[in-house]
N, C-alpha and C positions, 0 to 999 in steps of 0.2 A: 511206268513211273506215275506217281500220284503226288499231288500237292494238297496241303491242308488249308482250307478256306473257311472263314467264319460267316461270310455273307456274299451273295451275288445280287446286285441291284441294277435296275435300269433307270436312267435319269434322262429327262428331257431338259436340256440346258438352252434357254431361249436366247441368251446373249453370248453364248459360248459355242463350243464345238459340237453342236447338234445332240442327237440322242446317243447316249453311251451306255454300254454295259460296264459296270465297275465290279471287279473281282477283289474282295477284301481278304487278304491272306494273313495267316496267323504267324505270330512271332515278331518281336521288335527288340533291337539292341539298346534302345533308349527307354527312359522311364520319365517321360514328360509329365509334369504336375497337372497340366491342363488337358491331357489326352481325352478325346471324346469317343474313342473306341477302345476302352480298357480291356474288352473281351479279346482284342487282337494282340495283347502283349505276350501272353503265354503261347508256347509252341504246341502244346498237346491238346487233345480233345478233352472237354470237361462237361460234366452234367450239372446243371443248375436248376433250382426250383423256379417254376413259372407259376404266377398267381393271376388267374383271370377272375374278374369280378362281374357279377350279374346282379344288379340291384344291391342288396346288402349281403349277398352270399359270395363266398370265395371258393374257387375251385383250384386246387393245387396239383401240379404235375411236374415231371422232370423233363427238361429240354436239353438236347445235345448242342453244345457250342463247339463247332469245328466239324467239317465234313471233308472227306477226301474226294478229289476229282482228278481225272486224267486230263492231259492236254486235249485229247480228242473230245472229251465231254465239254470242255470250255469252248472249243471251236464249234461244237454243235449248238450250244446256247447262242453264240454269236450268229451263226447261220440262220437261226430261227427269227432273228430280228434284222437280218441283212438289209431288207428293203427299206426299213425305217432309217437305219444308219446311213445308207447310201444317199437317200433323198435329203437328209438333214446335215450331211457332212460330219457324222459322228464316228464312233469306233469303240474300241475296248480299252479300258483303263485298269491297271493293276495297282492296288493300294493296300492298306493294311491298318495296323502292323507295318512291317517292312517287307515288301515282296522279294527283295534281293537276299533275304535270309533263306529263301528256297531257290537258289540260282539255277539249278539244273532244270527243275520243273518250269520256272519262269522262262528260261531261254528256249526250251522246247516248245512251250505254248506260244510265245511270241513269234517263233519261227513259223509255226503252223498258221497263225493269224496273218502274219505279214505275207506269206506265200499265197494266202487266200484272198488278198486284196484289202484287208481291214487296216484302218488307221490304228496305230498302237501308241499307248501312253503308259509311262511308268511313273508313279508317284513315290518318291523316295526321300528318306531323311538324309541320304548321302553318307551315312555312317557305315560304310562297307569297304572291303578291300578294293583297291583300284582295279585289280585284274577281274574281279567279279563284275564291277560296273562296266568295264570295257567289253566284257563278253556279251552284253545285251545291246550295246550301242547299234550294231548293224540292223537290229530288228525293232528298234524303237524310234518312232517319229517325233515324239515329244517327251521331255522329262519335266515333271512337276517337282520342283526342288525346294525343300523347306530351308529357310534361314531363320532359325529359332532365336539366335543371338550371335552377334559378331565378337563379343567379349568371351574368351575361353573360360574364365572363372564363373561368370554368370551362367554361361551355357552348362557348365559342369554341375553347378548347384541345382539347376531346375530340370536337367535331363539325365543326370547321372554320368555324363561323359563330356569330354572336351570337344571342341569344334574344329581342331586342326585338320583332321582327316576329311571332314565335311567340306571345308572351304577349299582344300586342295583338289578334291574330286570335282567341285564346281568349276574350278579353273581348268581342269582337264577337259571337262565336257565342252566348255565354251571355246577353248583353244582348238579343239578338234572339230568344231563346226556343228555340234549338236544343238538343236533348238531347245530352249529351256524357258519354263514359266516359273518365276520365283514366287514362292508363297511365304508370307510373313505372318506368323501368329502374333496377334496384337493382344498382349496379355497384361492385365493390371499388375503393377509392381515389378514387371520384368521388361517389357518392350513398349508398353503404351506410354510413351514419353516423347515430348517434342525434341529434346536435345538428342536422344538416341536416334530418332527418325532422321534428323539432319546428318548425323554421323553415318547412318545406314545409306542415305542417298549418296554420300561420297563413296562409300564402299561399292555400291552397285554401279555408280557412274564410272569408276575406274575399270570396270569389267565389261562395260557396254560396247560390245563389238558387233552388234547387229543380230546376235543370236538369242538375246533375252527378249522373248516375244511379248511378255506381259508380266505385270506384278499384281499379285492378289493379296489384299489385306484381309486376314482371317481373324475377325474379332472373337475374343473369348465369349462363350455363351454357356448357359446352365443346362443345355439339353442333355449333356452326358451325366449329370449328377445322379439321376435315378439308376444308371448302370452301376455306379460305384456301390450303391446300397445293395443292388441285386446280386452283384458278384462278391460281396463281402470285402470290398477294397476301401482303403482310406482315400477320402476325397480331400486332397490338400488345398484345393481351391474353393472349399465350401464357403468361406467368408468373403470371397472376391466378388466385386460388382462386374456387371457386363459393361463393355465399352460402348459409349454413346456414339450415335451417328455424327454428332458434331465434332468429336475428337477424330473420327475417321476422316471426315472432310478436311480437317487441318493437316492430317498426315498425307492425304492425297495431294494437297497443294505443295507440300514439301517435295514430293517425289515427281510431280508433273514436269519440272524443267529437264528431267532426264530424257524426255521425248519417248518414253515407253508407256504404253497404255496401262493405266492403274485402275483397278476396280475393287469394290468391296465384295468379299466372299470369293468363292472359286470352286 
C-alpha cells in the first residue's frame, strides 16, 4: 500500500510539541480561498515548471508534485530522527491537504508509528465520514481540528462545503475523550471580526469538557501567494490584507476566559 504525499518536513517547535516530522498528504475535499498549500488540493501527481534564478539568468526545469510512500518508508523517516523527537517530546504529524482522504494508508501508517512508540497527530478539516474518522482514533494521540467558520452559509461560500459534518465530528471526538487542538483561521472578511470571535468563544465554551488542549489563531498571510502563480491557480485572496498582531491580541483576550491556552500560530 502506498500513499500520495507532496512534502515531508521536519519542524522544531520551541513553544509546542517538540521536533516533529510533518507528512503533507495530497487531496482535499474543501476549496478554502486562503489555502496556503494549494499544491495539496489535487489528488494526483503533477509536473510543474520550476524557475531558478542566478543573477539575471533563469534556469527552467520540471518538478514533480506528489510522491508515493509506503507506511514502512514513513516509519523509516521517523526512526531516523527518533532521538531528536524523544528528547524534545515531538512526534509525527499528518497534514495536507486532508490526510483522511487516504484513510487506509493513514491508518496503517499511524498503526506502525504508534506501535513503535511515536506520538501521533492528525491535522484534519473534519470534513470526512464519521466512520473514517473513528477508524484512526485508536492510533492518534492528538487531533488538530480546523474551525473555519461556525455559520454554515459563510463556511459554504468560502470553502465550497457546509460545516454540519465538521461540527458533528468535532463533537464526536470530544465526547469520546480524544484530545483536540482547535485551529482557527483568522481571515479578513471572513472570521477576523470581534463579534464573530465572541460568538466563537461561546461555541467553544459550550464544548469545553477538558479535552480541548489548546486554541491556535492562524492569521491569514501572503506566503502562499507565489504558489498560486506557480500552479496556475486563481488567488481569490490577492487583495486581502494580512491580520495585524493588535487584532490577534484582541481576539486572544476574548478567548482567554475559556481557560484554554490560546496562542498565535500553530
